[in-house]
All heavy atoms as an XYZ file, in Angstrom:
936
protein
N      27.354    -30.936     22.132
C      27.455    -29.726     21.330
C      28.385    -30.060     20.083
O      28.139    -29.564     19.053
C      28.071    -28.593     22.148
C      27.059    -27.789     22.939
S      25.579    -27.296     22.018
C      26.098    -25.982     21.139
N      29.282    -30.970     20.246
C      30.140    -31.321     19.142
C      29.318    -31.973     18.025
O      29.521    -31.729     16.866
C      31.267    -32.239     19.558
C      32.339    -31.436     20.239
C      33.616    -32.277     20.495
N      34.382    -31.767     21.541
C      34.908    -32.283     22.547
N      34.818    -33.661     22.608
N      35.558    -31.645     23.467
N      28.417    -32.871     18.455
C      27.501    -33.455     17.457
C      26.688    -32.448     16.707
O      26.464    -32.502     15.520
C      26.628    -34.566     18.121
C      27.335    -35.905     18.269
C      26.403    -36.907     18.819
N      26.603    -37.001     20.253
C      25.748    -37.246     21.174
N      24.541    -37.482     20.835
N      26.120    -37.256     22.420
N      26.186    -31.489     17.473
C      25.390    -30.432     16.917
C      26.244    -29.633     15.881
O      25.779    -29.308     14.791
C      24.731    -29.481     17.912
C      24.139    -28.245     17.339
C      23.706    -30.277     18.761
N      27.391    -29.267     16.287
C      28.288    -28.536     15.437
C      28.650    -29.270     14.134
O      28.703    -28.724     13.027
C      29.620    -28.157     16.136
C      29.478    -27.027     17.226
C      30.708    -26.796     17.969
O      31.491    -27.700     18.244
N      30.882    -25.594     18.279
N      28.862    -30.566     14.281
C      29.159    -31.440     13.156
C      27.941    -31.504     12.243
O      28.067    -31.323     10.956
C      29.609    -32.820     13.573
O      30.793    -32.640     14.394
C      29.874    -33.733     12.419
N      26.834    -31.642     12.860
C      25.509    -31.810     12.102
C      25.190    -30.489     11.338
O      24.647    -30.530     10.246
C      24.336    -32.218     12.913
N      25.597    -29.319     11.916
C      25.346    -28.063     11.287
C      26.421    -27.525     10.471
O      26.358    -26.411      9.838
C      24.975    -27.058     12.413
C      23.648    -27.248     13.004
O      22.735    -27.785     12.346
N      23.470    -26.797     14.256
N      27.542    -28.285     10.302
C      28.605    -27.832      9.506
C      28.202    -27.500      8.102
O      27.400    -28.317      7.495
C      29.733    -28.855      9.439
N      28.598    -26.434      7.620
C      28.216    -25.900      6.249
C      26.913    -25.259      6.110
O      26.558    -24.694      5.096
N      26.095    -25.243      7.160
C      24.845    -24.517      7.159
C      25.025    -23.072      7.536
O      25.862    -22.702      8.368
C      23.858    -25.114      8.127
C      23.432    -26.615      7.874
C      22.561    -27.100      9.014
C      22.877    -26.745      6.528
N      24.206    -22.184      6.913
C      24.305    -20.815      7.266
C      23.587    -20.594      8.660
O      22.724    -21.340      9.028
C      23.593    -19.934      6.203
C      24.390    -19.966      4.868
C      23.810    -18.973      3.893
O      23.456    -17.840      4.263
O      23.802    -19.294      2.703
N      24.002    -19.561      9.313
C      23.496    -19.259     10.639
C      22.923    -17.817     10.652
O      23.507    -16.917     11.273
C      24.609    -19.452     11.724
C      24.123    -19.304     13.078
O      22.921    -19.487     13.364
O      25.020    -18.999     13.992
N      21.811    -17.626      9.920
C      21.239    -16.225      9.900
C      20.649    -15.790     11.244
O      20.246    -16.551     11.997
C      20.248    -16.324      8.747
C      19.724    -17.715      8.910
C      20.947    -18.526      9.326
N      20.566    -14.461     11.316
C      19.943    -13.938     12.493
C      18.403    -13.962     12.250
O      17.903    -13.335     11.250
C      20.335    -12.487     12.714
S      19.490    -11.710     14.167
N      17.736    -14.678     13.080
C      16.323    -14.797     12.959
C      15.648    -14.276     14.280
O      14.425    -14.552     14.457
C      15.846    -16.197     12.654
C      16.348    -17.213     13.706
C      16.279    -16.678     11.239
C      15.840    -18.602     13.565
N      16.372    -13.579     15.054
C      15.845    -13.148     16.360
C      14.656    -12.231     16.275
O      13.782    -12.202     17.151
C      16.965    -12.470     17.242
C      16.619    -12.513     18.694
C      17.273    -11.048     16.734
C      17.798    -12.428     19.641
N      14.515    -11.466     15.176
C      13.298    -10.606     15.009
C      11.988    -11.309     14.903
O      11.008    -10.705     15.005
N      12.059    -12.617     14.661
C      10.831    -13.351     14.642
C      10.506    -14.194     15.881
O       9.521    -14.870     15.984
C      10.848    -14.295     13.436
C      10.787    -13.487     12.182
C       9.647    -13.114     11.558
C      11.852    -13.096     11.355
N       9.990    -12.457     10.343
C      11.356    -12.375     10.218
C      13.262    -13.254     11.476
C      12.158    -11.875      9.262
C      14.071    -12.636     10.494
C      13.471    -11.978      9.439
N      11.421    -14.126     16.903
C      11.209    -14.928     18.131
C      11.535    -14.379     19.416
O      11.343    -14.978     20.456
C      11.868    -16.288     17.973
C      13.366    -16.271     18.092
N      14.059    -16.167     19.313
C      14.329    -16.312     17.113
C      15.295    -16.207     19.033
N      15.552    -16.273     17.660
N      12.074    -13.163     19.502
C      12.605    -12.623     20.701
C      12.695    -11.140     20.775
O      12.643    -10.520     19.725
C      14.010    -13.196     20.955
O      14.509    -12.851     22.210
N      12.708    -10.626     21.965
C      12.933     -9.177     22.170
C      13.533     -8.981     23.535
O      13.494     -9.852     24.409
C      11.644     -8.477     22.035
C      10.630     -8.693     23.144
S       9.233     -7.589     23.268
C       8.467     -7.632     21.647
N      14.138     -7.848     23.787
C      14.650     -7.542     25.109
C      13.877     -6.372     25.659
O      13.542     -5.459     24.984
C      16.153     -6.927     24.946
C      16.678     -6.357     26.238
C      17.045     -8.127     24.481
N      13.486     -6.516     26.942
C      12.753     -5.482     27.584
C      13.551     -5.054     28.847
O      13.879     -5.814     29.706
C      11.303     -5.964     28.076
C      10.571     -4.882     28.804
C      10.503     -6.525     26.910
N      13.938     -3.764     28.841
C      14.711     -3.241     29.961
C      13.825     -2.754     31.006
O      12.605     -2.514     30.839
C      15.571     -2.087     29.398
C      16.560     -2.432     28.257
C      17.658     -3.404     28.773
N      18.349     -2.913     29.916
C      19.668     -2.395     29.921
N      20.284     -2.365     28.865
N      20.094     -1.933     31.055
N      14.353     -2.543     32.239
C      13.573     -2.029     33.408
C      13.073     -0.649     33.103
O      12.039     -0.253     33.764
C      14.394     -2.049     34.677
O      15.582     -1.257     34.532
C      14.785     -3.437     35.085
N      13.614      0.045     32.184
C      13.131      1.363     31.801
C      11.841      1.326     30.916
O      11.251      2.342     30.637
C      14.141      2.172     31.014
O      14.526      1.468     29.817
C      15.477      2.372     31.812
N      11.499      0.118     30.509
C      10.441     -0.147     29.633
C      10.808     -0.210     28.174
O      10.069     -0.625     27.228
N      12.111      0.171     27.849
C      12.575      0.194     26.541
C      12.591     -1.273     25.941
O      12.969     -2.152     26.620
C      14.022      0.729     26.435
C      14.575      0.923     25.069
S      15.514     -0.531     24.494
C      16.895     -0.650     25.535
N      12.108     -1.410     24.708
C      12.111     -2.640     24.053
C      13.087     -2.564     22.856
O      12.978     -1.681     22.039
C      10.668     -3.051     23.528
C       9.686     -3.110     24.698
C      10.678     -4.288     22.692
C       8.287     -3.363     24.360
N      14.014     -3.551     22.858
C      14.984     -3.684     21.750
C      14.874     -5.039     21.117
O      14.378     -6.017     21.710
C      16.323     -3.395     22.318
N      15.407     -5.207     19.932
C      15.320     -6.461     19.164
C      16.152     -7.550     19.941
O      15.801     -8.755     19.948
C      15.858     -6.222     17.872
C      16.265     -4.799     17.757
C      15.998     -4.137     19.044
N      17.373     -7.163     20.420
C      18.202     -8.119     21.138
C      19.215     -7.367     22.022
O      19.227     -6.117     21.994
C      18.971     -8.956     20.105
S      20.160     -8.093     19.096
N      19.989     -8.106     22.741
C      20.974     -7.465     23.677
C      21.996     -6.610     22.939
O      22.464     -5.600     23.395
C      21.633     -8.500     24.562
S      22.528     -9.801     23.594
N      22.339     -7.023     21.724
C      23.330     -6.281     20.929
C      22.790     -4.993     20.356
O      23.477     -3.999     20.220
C      23.925     -7.144     19.830
C      24.735     -8.249     20.487
C      24.775     -6.407     18.813
C      25.191     -9.366     19.587
N      21.501     -4.964     20.036
C      20.883     -3.869     19.406
C      20.095     -2.967     20.363
O      19.059     -2.399     20.057
C      20.012     -4.294     18.229
C      20.689     -4.921     17.122
C      19.707     -5.426     16.029
C      21.753     -4.059     16.459
N      20.505     -2.885     21.618
C      19.851     -2.130     22.676
C      19.868     -0.555     22.313
O      19.101      0.166     22.851
C      20.384     -2.360     24.099
C      20.106     -3.800     24.567
C      20.633     -4.014     25.913
O      20.234     -3.214     26.857
N      21.360     -5.044     26.145
N      20.818     -0.164     21.469
C      20.825      1.210     21.059
C      19.857      1.494     19.970
O      19.833      2.622     19.532
N      19.076      0.547     19.537
C      18.063      0.708     18.534
C      16.752      0.342     19.059
O      16.125     -0.637     18.691
C      18.353     -0.190     17.347
O      19.670      0.117     16.841
N      16.125      1.089     20.024
C      14.880      0.780     20.644
C      13.727      0.698     19.586
O      13.714      1.596     18.654
C      14.679      1.831     21.697
C      15.557      2.914     21.364
C      16.621      2.351     20.527
N      12.823     -0.265     19.784
C      11.692     -0.345     18.885
C      10.407      0.024     19.533
O       9.346     -0.136     18.892
C      11.630     -1.768     18.337
C      12.892     -2.204     17.505
C      12.726     -3.642     17.046
C      13.176     -1.208     16.382
N      10.435      0.382     20.799
C       9.238      0.724     21.473
C       9.548      0.878     23.026
O      10.650      0.731     23.486
N       8.466      1.167     23.795
C       8.603      1.228     25.236
C       7.327      0.739     25.850
O       6.227      1.176     25.577
C       8.777      2.756     25.631
C       9.159      2.915     27.050
O       8.405      2.463     27.929
N      10.343      3.478     27.338
N       7.557     -0.231     26.725
C       6.482     -0.990     27.404
C       5.582     -0.048     28.293
O       4.394     -0.295     28.476
C       7.104     -2.061     28.334
C       6.121     -2.958     29.078
C       5.368     -3.771     28.123
C       7.018     -3.929     29.938
N       6.124      1.071     28.715
C       5.409      2.025     29.564
C       4.553      2.956     28.653
O       3.721      3.711     29.183
C       6.297      2.772     30.437
C       7.023      1.933     31.448
C       8.400      2.152     31.654
C       6.396      0.928     32.138
C       9.102      1.335     32.596
C       7.100      0.140     33.056
C       8.430      0.384     33.288
N       4.727      2.941     27.374
C       4.038      3.822     26.504
C       3.085      3.084     25.507
O       2.226      3.728     24.943
C       4.977      4.673     25.635
C       5.868      5.606     26.490
C       6.859      6.365     25.668
C       7.709      7.257     26.573
N       8.715      7.917     25.847
N       3.276      1.766     25.420
C       2.455      0.984     24.506
C       2.505     -0.491     24.862
O       3.454     -0.933     25.451
C       2.947      1.178     23.025
C       4.350      0.701     22.852
C       5.001      1.343     21.605
O       6.022      1.911     21.712
N       4.417      1.332     20.461
N       1.513     -1.240     24.569
C       1.520     -2.661     24.897
C       2.563     -3.422     24.106
O       2.885     -3.047     22.982
C       0.085     -3.164     24.479
C      -0.753     -1.935     24.318
C       0.202     -0.847     23.951
N       3.039     -4.556     24.675
C       4.041     -5.296     23.977
C       3.523     -5.763     22.622
O       4.211     -5.816     21.620
C       4.452     -6.587     24.809
C       5.252     -7.578     24.076
C       5.212     -6.106     26.097
N       2.235     -6.206     22.589
C       1.597     -6.648     21.342
C       1.746     -5.593     20.238
O       2.045     -5.860     19.136
C       0.189     -7.098     21.543
C      -0.552     -7.564     20.346
C      -1.957     -8.017     20.689
N      -2.716     -8.458     19.515
C      -2.487     -9.681     18.985
N      -1.632    -10.469     19.463
N      -3.186    -10.017     17.899
N       1.468     -4.391     20.620
C       1.571     -3.300     19.653
C       2.987     -3.025     19.150
O       3.200     -2.764     17.974
C       1.045     -1.891     20.391
C       0.946     -0.773     19.441
C       0.355      0.435     20.210
O      -0.716      0.279     20.834
O       1.045      1.532     20.219
N       3.975     -3.237     20.038
C       5.338     -3.127     19.523
C       5.689     -4.327     18.650
O       6.250     -4.081     17.561
C       6.343     -3.110     20.781
C       7.821     -3.192     20.311
C       6.101     -1.888     21.658
N       5.392     -5.531     19.046
C       5.740     -6.764     18.357
C       5.141     -6.735     16.949
O       5.793     -7.195     15.968
C       5.262     -7.924     19.126
C       5.713     -9.216     18.515
C       4.865    -10.104     17.831
C       6.960     -9.796     18.478
N       5.635    -11.298     17.346
C       6.956    -11.088     17.783
C       8.200     -9.440     19.009
C       8.007    -11.858     17.567
C       9.307    -10.244     18.821
C       9.207    -11.476     18.139
N       3.943     -6.285     16.814
C       3.239     -6.244     15.496
C       3.310     -4.832     14.800
O       2.697     -4.661     13.780
C       1.788     -6.673     15.668
C       1.656     -8.136     15.970
C       1.339     -8.528     17.285
C       1.999     -9.147     15.025
C       1.239     -9.873     17.593
C       1.890    -10.460     15.312
C       1.510    -10.874     16.612
N       4.059     -3.876     15.427
C       4.059     -2.588     14.929
C       5.064     -2.353     13.726
O       5.808     -3.271     13.395
N       5.036     -1.134     13.205
C       5.904     -0.781     12.077
C       7.362     -0.911     12.316
O       8.176     -1.359     11.483
C       5.561      0.580     11.579
C       6.366      1.001     10.354
C       6.394     -0.001      9.203
O       5.434     -0.707      8.934
O       7.533     -0.081      8.561
N       7.841     -0.477     13.574
C       9.244     -0.577     13.876
C       9.817     -2.004     13.822
O      10.828     -2.279     13.212
C       9.531      0.083     15.226
C       9.253      1.525     15.303
C      10.120      2.379     14.478
O      11.327      2.136     14.437
O       9.664      3.205     13.785
N       9.027     -2.934     14.436
C       9.461     -4.272     14.378
C       9.352     -4.836     12.940
O      10.245     -5.635     12.450
C       8.673     -5.243     15.332
C       9.578     -5.723     16.427
C       9.666     -5.073     17.631
C      10.348     -6.840     16.212
C      10.492     -5.555     18.618
C      11.120     -7.424     17.275
C      11.194     -6.715     18.424
O      12.079     -7.197     19.454
N       8.332     -4.456     12.193
C       8.150     -4.884     10.798
C       9.402     -4.402     10.011
O       9.928     -5.173      9.175
C       6.886     -4.319     10.198
N       9.819     -3.181     10.175
C      10.953     -2.630      9.406
C      12.217     -3.460      9.784
O      13.038     -3.783      8.940
C      11.165     -1.154      9.771
C      12.333     -0.601      9.045
C      12.601      0.937      9.359
N      12.397      1.293     10.775
C      13.244      0.885     11.812
N      14.325      0.321     11.598
N      12.898      1.358     13.041
N      12.383     -3.694     11.071
C      13.538     -4.540     11.579
C      13.546     -5.889     10.888
O      14.491     -6.369     10.395
C      13.474     -4.690     13.101
C      14.521     -5.572     13.662
C      15.848     -5.481     13.389
C      14.133     -6.694     14.383
C      16.788     -6.344     13.909
C      15.030     -7.587     14.942
C      16.361     -7.378     14.713
N      12.297     -6.566     10.820
C      12.312     -7.829     10.139
C      12.609     -7.795      8.675
O      13.215     -8.629      8.131
C      10.826     -8.413     10.399
C      10.653     -8.866     11.868
C       9.317     -9.451     12.086
N       9.115     -9.683     13.441
C       8.201     -9.078     14.289
N       7.392     -8.152     13.695
N       8.074     -9.360     15.506
N      12.200     -6.662      8.056
C      12.544     -6.492      6.573
C      14.024     -6.352      6.411
O      14.636     -6.882      5.478
C      11.783     -5.230      6.019
C      10.325     -5.508      5.801
C       9.692     -4.320      4.997
N       9.843     -2.966      5.603
C       8.944     -2.540      6.505
N       7.874     -3.216      6.779
N       9.100     -1.282      6.986
N      14.657     -5.655      7.374
C      16.128     -5.521      7.315
C      16.773     -6.812      7.472
O      17.731     -7.197      6.663
C      16.644     -4.543      8.383
C      16.292     -3.071      8.121
C      16.666     -2.144      9.324
O      17.390     -2.584     10.169
O      16.190     -0.986      9.215
N      16.385     -7.709      8.445
C      16.926     -9.029      8.608
C      16.650     -9.898      7.378
O      17.560    -10.612      7.035
C      16.289     -9.664      9.820
C      16.728     -9.205     11.225
C      15.995     -9.985     12.308
C      18.253     -9.198     11.438
N      15.509     -9.798      6.887
C      15.168    -10.639      5.637
C      16.086    -10.207      4.494
O      16.559    -11.121      3.748
C      13.687    -10.377      5.284
N      16.381     -8.945      4.372
C      17.308     -8.523      3.317
C      18.706     -9.047      3.529
O      19.400     -9.503      2.647
C      17.355     -6.992      3.215
C      17.830     -6.579      1.797
C      17.795     -5.074      1.587
N      18.901     -4.430      2.272
C      18.864     -3.717      3.453
N      17.663     -3.511      4.023
N      19.788     -3.138      4.014
N      19.168     -9.081      4.838
C      20.453     -9.657      5.172
C      20.496    -11.076      4.740
O      21.483    -11.643      4.089
C      20.770     -9.538      6.670
C      20.979     -8.087      7.019
C      21.931    -10.346      7.003
C      21.068     -7.841      8.532
N      19.488    -11.851      5.095
C      19.389    -13.243      4.722
C      19.405    -13.479      3.217
O      20.084    -14.325      2.777
C      18.121    -13.921      5.390
C      18.211    -13.963      6.935
C      17.912    -15.294      4.833
C      16.983    -14.280      7.656
N      18.656    -12.695      2.517
C      18.610    -12.846      1.038
C      19.938    -12.429      0.319
O      20.400    -13.130     -0.573
C      17.491    -11.932      0.436
C      16.063    -12.543      0.518
C      15.109    -11.767     -0.296
N      15.200    -10.275     -0.222
C      14.671     -9.513      0.726
N      13.930    -10.085      1.646
N      14.814     -8.207      0.738
N      20.486    -11.369      0.771
C      21.650    -10.845      0.128
C      22.980    -11.470      0.579
O      23.988    -11.434     -0.123
C      21.774     -9.343      0.346
C      20.626     -8.581     -0.397
C      20.777     -7.099     -0.145
O      21.413     -6.597      0.702
N      20.031     -6.309     -1.022
N      22.964    -12.122      1.738
C      24.175    -12.842      2.251
C      25.391    -11.922      2.186
O      25.332    -10.852      2.738
C      24.312    -14.090      1.487
C      23.180    -15.103      1.709
C      23.608    -16.532      1.120
N      22.397    -17.313      1.122
C      21.725    -17.707     -0.005
N      22.145    -17.259     -1.145
N      20.659    -18.471      0.135
N      26.429    -12.394      1.569
C      27.719    -11.627      1.565
C      27.660    -10.302      0.911
O      28.489     -9.419      1.112
C      28.820    -12.485      0.892
N      26.641    -10.083     -0.032
C      26.505     -8.849     -0.682
C      25.855     -7.722      0.132
O      25.775     -6.595     -0.213
C      25.734     -8.993     -2.023
C      26.450     -9.710     -3.129
C      26.465    -11.229     -2.866
O      25.355    -11.742     -2.450
O      27.418    -11.882     -3.164
N      25.290     -8.103      1.319
C      24.568     -7.154      2.126
C      25.492     -6.126      2.673
O      26.596     -6.349      3.063
C      23.943     -7.896      3.265
C      23.349     -6.923      4.350
C      22.198     -6.251      4.261
C      23.957     -6.617      5.541
N      22.028     -5.481      5.380
C      23.121     -5.676      6.157
C      25.077     -7.000      6.241
C      23.355     -5.161      7.426
C      25.379     -6.460      7.539
C      24.467     -5.532      8.077
N      24.942     -4.883      2.765
C      25.656     -3.723      3.330
C      24.725     -3.084      4.183
O      23.549     -2.974      4.029
C      26.076     -2.808      2.168
O      26.569     -1.569      2.795
N      25.236     -2.584      5.400
C      24.430     -1.922      6.430
C      23.845     -0.581      5.946
O      23.014     -0.033      6.586
C      25.271     -1.807      7.690
C      26.286     -0.766      7.572
C      24.355     -1.577      8.924
N      24.312     -0.077      4.853
C      23.850      1.232      4.318
C      22.321      1.341      4.245
O      21.734      0.469      3.633
C      24.414      1.499      2.939
C      25.981      1.570      3.001
O      26.468      1.919      4.043
O      26.609      1.334      1.948
N      21.746      2.295      4.853
C      20.366      2.582      4.794
C      19.554      1.869      5.895
O      18.384      2.103      6.066
N      20.129      0.951      6.591
C      19.402      0.170      7.684
C      19.232      1.077      8.843
O      20.169      1.865      9.249
C      20.082     -1.046      8.086
C      20.034     -2.180      6.922
O      19.033     -2.178      6.206
O      20.931     -2.978      6.855
N      18.136      1.016      9.533
C      17.839      1.842     10.672
C      18.075      1.136     11.971
O      18.209      1.759     13.039
C      16.355      2.408     10.629
C      16.200      3.293      9.411
C      14.770      3.760      9.429
O      14.092      3.928     10.400
N      14.282      4.035      8.181
N      17.987     -0.166     12.017
C      18.124     -0.944     13.281
C      19.300     -1.833     13.289
O      20.075     -1.790     14.291
C      16.810     -1.820     13.511
O      15.728     -0.995     13.434
C      16.942     -2.475     14.844
N      19.523     -2.589     12.265
C      20.671     -3.469     12.281
C      22.048     -2.763     12.142
O      22.030     -1.619     11.709
C      20.602     -4.581     11.172
C      19.306     -5.385     11.373
C      20.649     -4.004      9.818
N      23.078     -3.353     12.582
C      24.418     -2.839     12.520
C      25.291     -3.859     11.809
O      24.781     -5.007     11.449
C      25.024     -2.581     13.861
C      24.184     -1.493     14.618
C      25.032     -3.805     14.768
N      26.506     -3.579     11.423
C      27.409     -4.483     10.714
C      27.463     -5.812     11.260
O      27.541     -6.852     10.620
C      28.763     -3.808     10.527
N      27.456     -5.881     12.638
C      27.580     -7.170     13.269
C      26.407     -8.155     12.971
O      26.570     -9.368     12.978
C      27.613     -6.919     14.827
C      27.747     -8.246     15.623
S      27.749     -7.895     17.353
C      29.497     -7.652     17.677
N      25.283     -7.596     12.579
C      24.122     -8.403     12.274
C      24.293     -9.323     11.052
O      23.732    -10.421     10.979
C      22.913     -7.503     12.086
S      22.459     -6.609     13.533
N      25.015     -8.831     10.086
C      25.231     -9.579      8.831
C      26.327    -10.660      8.929
O      26.200    -11.717      8.476
N      27.356    -10.214      9.590
C      28.446    -11.114      9.835
C      29.450    -11.420      8.661
O      30.543    -11.747      8.884
N      28.923    -11.194      7.455
C      29.758    -11.426      6.320
C      30.536    -12.708      6.362
O      31.706    -12.808      6.066
C      30.764    -10.217      6.065
C      30.100     -8.883      5.956
C      29.741     -8.672      4.554
C      29.210     -7.196      4.391
N      28.386     -7.034      3.362
N      29.832    -13.821      6.808
C      30.425    -15.102      6.833
C      31.251    -15.396      8.050
O      31.900    -16.386      8.198
N      31.242    -14.515      9.020
C      31.936    -14.702     10.256
C      30.957    -14.913     11.348
O      29.771    -14.770     11.201
C      32.855    -13.549     10.622
O      32.021    -12.361     10.848
C      33.859    -13.148      9.413
N      31.465    -15.187     12.512
C      30.590    -15.319     13.627
C      30.661    -14.129     14.569
O      30.977    -14.286     15.791
C      30.917    -16.604     14.462
C      30.445    -17.846     13.710
O      29.445    -17.810     13.069
O      31.148    -18.872     13.766
N      30.483    -12.939     14.026
C      30.638    -11.726     14.819
C      29.514    -11.641     15.870
O      29.757    -11.247     16.944
C      30.525    -10.532     13.857
C      31.780    -10.468     12.946
S      31.555     -9.109     11.708
C      31.536     -7.638     12.672
N      28.338    -11.964     15.522
C      27.163    -11.911     16.427
C      27.039    -13.326     17.119
O      26.870    -14.298     16.364
C      25.929    -11.561     15.745
S      24.472    -11.577     16.855
N      27.047    -13.371     18.372
C      26.866    -14.652     19.067
C      25.480    -15.200     19.129
O      25.289    -16.346     19.435
C      27.434    -14.431     20.477
C      27.119    -12.980     20.711
C      27.280    -12.277     19.380
N      24.482    -14.331     18.787
C      23.113    -14.738     18.927
C      22.611    -15.411     17.724
O      22.192    -16.575     17.712
C      22.261    -13.545     19.434
C      20.831    -14.001     19.652
C      22.825    -12.935     20.657
N      22.374    -14.623     16.655
C      21.802    -15.050     15.348
C      20.702    -16.090     15.522
O      19.683    -15.776     15.992
C      22.924    -15.686     14.431
C      23.862    -14.669     13.951
C      24.844    -15.136     13.008
C      25.778    -14.115     12.470
N      26.645    -14.662     11.403
N      20.948    -17.374     15.247
C      19.890    -18.417     15.519
C      20.298    -19.364     16.564
O      20.004    -20.531     16.591
C      19.649    -19.163     14.170
O      20.832    -19.702     13.638
N      20.997    -18.780     17.609
C      21.590    -19.600     18.670
C      20.643    -20.567     19.346
O      20.965    -21.642     19.559
C      22.087    -18.598     19.789
C      22.540    -19.187     21.075
C      23.757    -19.880     21.112
C      21.750    -19.246     22.190
C      24.213    -20.496     22.229
C      22.191    -19.794     23.372
C      23.396    -20.514     23.402
N      19.429    -20.136     19.619
C      18.445    -20.920     20.309
C      17.995    -22.067     19.510
O      17.440    -23.069     20.029
C      17.251    -20.068     20.802
C      17.616    -18.948     21.681
C      17.620    -17.601     21.324
C      18.075    -19.207     22.973
C      17.976    -16.587     22.103
C      18.461    -18.184     23.859
C      18.394    -16.850     23.422
O      18.799    -15.913     24.249
N      18.149    -22.046     18.149
C      17.639    -23.071     17.328
C      18.820    -23.925     16.781
O      18.530    -24.938     16.227
C      16.884    -22.472     16.138
C      15.649    -21.706     16.566
C      15.737    -20.303     16.836
C      14.569    -22.443     16.895
C      14.580    -19.721     17.231
C      13.403    -21.773     17.329
C      13.432    -20.417     17.549
O      12.288    -19.742     17.985
N      20.060    -23.709     17.067
C      21.145    -24.551     16.564
C      21.030    -25.943     16.962
O      21.307    -26.813     16.127
C      22.508    -23.913     17.002
C      22.884    -22.761     16.169
C      24.250    -22.214     16.593
N      24.320    -20.821     16.205
C      24.882    -19.912     16.980
N      25.365    -20.198     18.175
N      24.931    -18.661     16.507
N      20.695    -26.337     18.188
C      20.526    -27.809     18.509
C      19.435    -28.504     17.739
O      19.470    -29.647     17.665
C      20.195    -27.775     20.029
C      20.708    -26.402     20.460
C      20.547    -25.456     19.355
N      18.524    -27.711     17.209
C      17.419    -28.259     16.344
C      17.929    -28.458     14.924
O      17.598    -27.666     14.079
C      16.184    -27.427     16.475
C      14.933    -28.068     15.803
O      15.108    -29.041     15.124
O      13.873    -27.568     16.042
N      18.697    -29.530     14.668
C      19.376    -29.648     13.418
C      18.325    -29.753     12.255
O      18.514    -29.158     11.176
C      20.260    -30.857     13.397
C      20.901    -31.199     12.012
C      21.377    -30.692     14.452
N      17.246    -30.495     12.423
C      16.210    -30.474     11.349
C      15.735    -29.127     11.005
O      15.499    -28.717      9.822
C      15.076    -31.422     11.828
C      15.754    -32.232     12.870
C      16.808    -31.440     13.441
N      15.479    -28.272     12.010
C      15.046    -26.880     11.772
C      16.082    -26.105     10.995
O      15.801    -25.359     10.078
C      14.669    -26.188     13.098
C      14.396    -24.688     12.906
C      13.160    -24.283     12.451
C      15.419    -23.750     13.100
C      12.929    -22.928     12.224
C      15.190    -22.406     12.928
C      13.930    -22.014     12.481
N      17.365    -26.246     11.459
C      18.467    -25.499     10.807
C      18.591    -25.878      9.317
O      18.802    -25.037      8.462
C      19.760    -25.664     11.519
C      19.797    -24.985     12.910
S      19.562    -23.221     12.805
C      21.064    -22.673     12.055
N      18.409    -27.165      9.057
C      18.551    -27.593      7.690
C      17.316    -27.091      6.810
O      17.450    -26.624      5.717
C      18.532    -29.166      7.643
C      19.855    -29.721      8.110
C      19.958    -31.162      7.977
N      21.310    -31.639      8.413
C      21.580    -32.785      8.855
N      20.600    -33.691      8.921
N      22.738    -33.105      9.272
N      16.118    -27.051      7.429
C      14.938    -26.635      6.810
C      15.104    -25.055      6.544
O      14.758    -24.584      5.429
C      13.718    -26.826      7.546
C      12.406    -26.480      6.808
C      11.209    -26.960      7.627
O      11.208    -27.977      8.316
O      10.180    -26.238      7.545
N      15.591    -24.458      7.490
C      15.790    -22.893      7.372
C      16.844    -22.650      6.242
O      16.623    -21.745      5.447
C      16.390    -22.363      8.665
C      16.752    -20.896      8.714
C      15.548    -19.987      8.356
C      17.420    -20.526     10.008
N      17.932    -23.445      6.159
C      18.882    -23.228      5.049
C      18.277    -23.561      3.718
O      18.501    -22.893      2.735
C      20.112    -24.093      5.333
C      21.140    -23.367      6.179
O      22.073    -22.921      5.642
N      20.851    -23.202      7.429
N      17.406    -24.583      3.616
C      16.681    -24.906      2.382
C      15.935    -23.716      1.944
O      15.924    -23.305      0.797
C      15.888    -26.136      2.480
O      16.795    -27.213      2.867
C      15.164    -26.463      1.236
N      15.210    -23.161      2.909
C      14.276    -21.998      2.616
C      15.057    -20.778      2.141
O      14.622    -20.112      1.193
C      13.382    -21.681      3.868
N      16.139    -20.457      2.833
C      16.913    -19.217      2.441
C      17.757    -19.396      1.238
O      18.061    -18.391      0.585
C      17.755    -18.698      3.624
C      18.845    -19.649      4.001
C      16.865    -18.325      4.811
C      19.831    -19.172      5.114
N      18.067    -20.639      0.856
C      18.827    -20.827     -0.378
C      17.879    -20.840     -1.603
O      18.349    -20.716     -2.743
C      19.614    -22.120     -0.219
C      20.800    -21.969      0.666
C      21.553    -23.238      0.798
N      22.650    -23.036      1.734
C      23.241    -24.059      2.403
N      22.835    -25.344      2.196
N      24.165    -23.816      3.225
N      16.634    -20.969     -1.305
C      15.629    -20.982     -2.382
C      15.701    -22.050     -3.345
O      15.451    -22.250     -4.440
């Protein structure tokens, strides 16, 4: 892990969970992640997972995340319906998830940073 931390030093760690993961509770409630369980995006007992994943609620959530990534430190939670202040982080590590699953993939993290820096 120290080698990964060293290799990723200076790279941004944006939240990309909206493009690779979701939380499904036993109630059927579908949320973007464990932190945003108060912002359900669907219910497995009322609609298929595919419909939720490709639906408008998830699309809106992804637009919110994309705006956070683009605006970086200038981002404000004002007007967002799903994300909370913890999602942006403002240069801190407030959210433990963000791109957690991809951090060990240093080439991916570097490519992601190249893409978001434009």
